[in-house]
N, C-alpha and C positions, 0 to 999 in steps of 0.2 A: 729396499732401503737397508743398508748395512751399517754396523758400528765397526768402526777401524782402529786399530792400535797405531799410533804414529810410529815412523821409522825413526828410532833414536837418533837424534844428532843431525838428521839429513837436512832439512829446510834451515834450521837455525845455524848449523855449521856452515853452510854455503852463502848465507846472506839472502840471496835472491835467486836461488835455484841454479847456481852455476854447476857445470858439470864436475863430478867427483874425480879426484886425482889423487894419487900418492906421492906427487913431487914434492920433496922436502921444502922447496922455497915457497910453494903454494901453501902448505902447512903453516910455515912461520907467518905468511901474511894473515891467515885466519886468525892465528893466536894474537897477533899484533892488533887486529881489528876488534878483539874481545869476544870473539864467538866460542872460543875454547877448543878442546879436542874434538876431533872427528869421532863420533860414536860408531859402534859395530853396525854392520849392515844386515838386515833381516828382511826376509819377503813379508808382505802385508799379510795380517790376519783378519778375517772377517767372520762375522756371526749373523745369522738371521735375527730379524726383529723379535719373531716370536719365541727365540731363544735366550734373550737377554736375561728373563728372570732366573734363568738356571745359573747365572753367574753370581748371584747373591750369595754372601758369605754370612753364616749364623754367629755374628760377632756381637757382643753385648758392649756397653760402655766400658771404658777403661776403669779399673778400680780393684778392689779386694773381694774376692769370692766368700761371703759370709755364710754360705749354706745353700740349699734349694728350696724352691717355692713348692706350691701344693701340685704342681705339674712334674716335679722332679727336675725343673730346669734350674741352672746355676743363678743364684741372686747375687748381684754385684753391687757394692757400696763404694761410690766414687768419692774417696776422701781427699784427694789432691786437687784443688779448686783455685782459680785465681781469685776468687772472693771469699770473705769470712764464711766459715761453715761451722755451725755448733751442732753436736748430737748428744742426745741425753739417752742413757741406757738404764732403765730402771729394773735392774736384774741383778744376776749373780756374777762374781768375779770372773768365773771360767769363761763365760762368753766374752767379756771385756780382754782377756788376756789371749784368748784365740784371734780377735780382731787385732789386737797390737802385734802379735807374732806374725800374722799374715801381712800386715802392713809392711813390716819391717823386711819380710822377704820380698817384698816388691820394689825396695829401695827406699821407702819412706824412712826418714829419721823419726825414732819414737822417743818421747820424753814422758816419763811417768811420774806425777806428783802424787806422793801418798804418805799416808802416816804408817803404813806397815809395809816397809820396804822388804822385809824378809820374804814375804810371798812372791815379790816380783824378782828378787836377785837371782833366784833359781833359773829364770828365763834368760836373764842377762848372762850368767856364768854359762849356760847351755849354747847361747849364741855367740860364745867367744869373749866374754868379759867386757862387753860394751864395745867391742871393735866393729860389730855388725849393725850399728845403726839404734841401739836402744840403750837409755840411760835412766837412772831413777834419781829423784830428787826428794828432799823433805818438802812438806807443805809450805808453800810460800817462798821456796827457794830456787823456783825454775829460772835460769838466767835468760837474756834474749837469745834467741836460737837462729836468727839469721835466715829464715825460710825463703826460699825462691823457687822458681819454676824448675831449676835443676836440682834443687835440694828441698823437696817439700817435707813438712813436719807434721805429725801427729802428736798432739799433747792428750796424754789420758789422765783425768783428775779422779784418783781414788781416794776421796778425802772424807767418807763418811757420808752420814745423812744430811748434814748441814755444811757442806763446802763452803769456805769463805771465798769471797769474791777473788779470782785469781789475778796475780800480777800480769801474768802472760795470757793473752786472750786471743781469739782466733782472728786471723787477718789473711791476706793474699797468701795461698799455698801453706797456710798453717791452720789446719782444723783442731777442734777441741772436742774430745769425747768426754762426758762427765758420767761416771757411774754413781747410781744411787741404789743402795740396797732395798730401800722401801720408798713409800710415797710420804716424805717428809713435809715440814711446813714451807721448805723452800722449794719443792718440787714444782708447784704451780708457776712461779715466777721462772725457774730455768726452762720448763716445758713450753711455756709461751715464747720464750726467746730463740728455742732451737728450731733449726730447719728440719731436723729428723728426730724422732722418739722412738725408742725400742721399748717394748714392755714384755717382761715375763711374768710368770706366775705371781699373782698378788692376792690379798684377801678380797673378799666381796665388797667390804667397805672402801679400800683402796680403788677397786674397779669402778665403783659408783663415783667416786670423787674425780678419776681421772676421765670418766664419761662427760662429766660436766665441764671440765677444763678443755677437753679435746674433742667435744661433740661427737663421742663414739656412738655408734648404733647400739640398740639394745642387744643384738646378736654378739657384737665385739665385746661388750662389758661382760655379758653372761659367760664368755669363753676364757676371760682372763684368769680366773680362779682355778680352772681345770688345765692350763697348759703344761705340757709335759716338759721334762727338762731338756734343755737345748732348743726349744721352740719359743720364738719371739714374734709379737706382732710389731712390725715397723710402720710408723705412721709419719706421713707428710701432712701439709694442709689440706691435699686433695686425695690422696692414695693411701691405701692400707694394704699390707702384705704379710702373711705369715711366712715365716722362714724358719726351716729347721737347720741348725748348724751340727754338721757332722764332723767328728774329727778324724785326722788322718792318724795313721799308726804310730808317727813320730809324735804327733800332738798328745795322743793318748798316753804314751809313755812318759812325757814331760808334765802334762797338766792333769791326767787322768781323764774319767768319762765325764760327759755333760752332767752338769748339776746347777740347781737353782741357789741352793743354800751353801754358805762356806763354813 
């Protein structure tokens, strides 16, 4: 048994397997009938069944590479989704800025809602003064962004420990990443609403509270106070993954080295 690659345009172009011809009149007739242009002709390619597995490609989901996992494999965060997607990061500004920078580099428009515009404007200027997909807004002043499959949007909410309810929320092709520097009184509500939660180094008391809210294991709770800079525990309802975010040379020049505290 063999797996074959179809000959481009052969059966479809001829309709019912008619003989191939280069006659201009015949080509016009095929076009009139809606079969399109006759494609190039190639010999058939075949591969044995026991060789099919060798054709697999090591490609992960589409998204932003946010670091590497425990086996040094790329960890990919899929931010552009047809359904609302909320992410909460309990951690440092540095990691949020790296995610925003890499999202913009993939073609996602990034809108930053923040009360400290000065720490984000350096990124905007480095990217061409807002011409490359990143804009900064005051808290509560983010306009409708018109997200679509062709122009996905990431809203980064850097609004302190008690971010107000945003005017712009997640929706189709518009994800929202909320940055919390610590486990604040509003953190449990935001964590329960989020599809993905990232936790960086926190105090033992904060780790215990997160453990109750997110049903973390004892080992996961015990690990949180000792996480190194750049290391994040990413959590969904069912999965947990430690990811180390490693900056490129350009990111180090712009943002500095990984750090938990700002």
